[in-house]
C-alpha positions in Angstrom: -21.1 -25.1 -24.6 -19.1 -28.0 -23.4 -20.2 -31.2 -23.3 -20.0 -31.2 -19.1 -21.9 -28.5 -19.3 -24.7 -29.5 -21.2 -24.9 -32.2 -19.0 -24.4 -29.8 -15.6 -27.5 -27.7 -17.3 -29.4 -31.0 -18.1 -29.3 -32.1 -14.4 -30.0 -28.9 -13.1 -33.5 -28.7 -15.7 -34.0 -32.3 -14.5 -33.7 -31.2 -10.7 -36.4 -28.6 -11.5 -38.9 -30.8 -12.2 -38.5 -32.4 -9.3 -36.4 -35.8 -10.9 -34.8 -38.4 -8.0 -31.8 -39.9 -8.2 -29.5 -37.8 -11.0 -26.5 -39.0 -11.5 -23.8 -38.3 -14.8 -22.2 -40.9 -16.1 -19.1 -39.9 -18.0 -18.0 -41.9 -21.2 -14.9 -40.0 -22.8 -12.9 -42.8 -23.6 -15.2 -45.3 -23.7 -18.0 -44.5 -25.8 -17.5 -43.4 -29.7 -21.2 -41.5 -29.5 -21.2 -39.5 -26.5 -19.0 -37.7 -23.8 -21.5 -38.2 -21.2 -25.1 -39.9 -19.9 -27.7 -38.2 -17.6 -29.8 -40.9 -16.3 -32.7 -39.8 -13.7 -36.1 -41.6 -12.1 -39.4 -40.0 -11.8 -42.5 -41.0 -9.4 -44.7 -41.0 -12.6 -45.1 -41.1 -16.5 -46.4 -37.6 -16.5 -43.8 -36.4 -14.3 -41.4 -38.0 -16.9 -42.5 -36.4 -19.9 -42.4 -33.1 -17.9 -38.9 -34.0 -17.4 -38.1 -34.9 -21.2 -40.0 -31.6 -22.2 -38.3 -29.3 -20.5 -34.7 -30.6 -21.5 -35.6 -30.4 -24.6 -37.8 -26.6 -24.6 -34.8 -25.1 -22.8 -32.2 -26.3 -24.8 -33.4 -25.2 -28.5 
C-alpha cells in the first residue's frame, strides 16, 4: 500500500465513524518523517476515540 493510499484509507475509515472536516495534507518534500497527515475533527471525546480506534484496528 502506498503512503497516499494509506492516507486515503485512514480518511475513509474516519468518515465511516462520522469524522468531520477531514483533510489530507501532502507533506512530500516538506517533511522528512512523513508524506501525509490526515486531520479530522469530532464532536465529542468518545467519538474521537472511536475514530482513532477504528483506524488503528483496521490497519493492523
